[in-house]
N, C-alpha and C positions, 0 to 999 in steps of 0.2 A: 450468721455464721460464715466465716470465710474459709475456703478450702486451702489446705496446705499442699503445695506441690512438692513431690520428691524430685531429686536430681534426675531420676529415670523419666519421670513425667515431663520435665522441662526438656530433656534431650529428645524425647519423642515428639514433642510439640515443635521444636526447632527443626527436626528432621522432616516432618510433614510440611512445614513452611518452606524449607529449602526445595523439596520436591515440587511444591506448587509454584515457586519462583522459577524453577527450571522449566516447568511446563508452560508457564506464561511467556518465558523467553523464547521457547520453541514456537509458540503460536504467533508471537510478534514477528519472528523471523519469517514465518510462512506468510503472514499478512504483508510484510514489506516486499517480499518477492511477488506476491499477487498484485500489489500496487504497481510495481515496476512493469509487470506484464500488461496491466491495464493501461498504464501511461503509454507504453509502446504501441499497443493496439489502437488507442485513441489517436496517437500521432499519425499512424499509418492511415487510419480512416480519414482524418482531417486532410492529409495530403491527397488521398484518392478523391475526396470530394472537391478539393481545390482543382485538381487536374480535370475532373469531370466538368466542373463549371467552366473552366477555360476552354475546353473542347466545345461545350455547348454554346458558350457566349464568348467567342474570341474577341479580344480587344482590338478595336479599330484604331489605326494610327490617325491622329488628328493633324490636320494641316496647321502648321504654326503661323501661317500668314492670314489667320482669320480676321 
């Protein structure tokens, strides 16, 4: 037995699907922003580590007449 959907049933289904799509869009926007923040923090950390290593192990100029 297959169920027959009324126009009102289908409109309700579409309405709920639209709400879900809007909620997913909002979540994706939040995740995109979080990823941007993480990338920025990672870049800052990478730069700080590079600076720290350069202070710890300064590069020595080599004599080109070796």
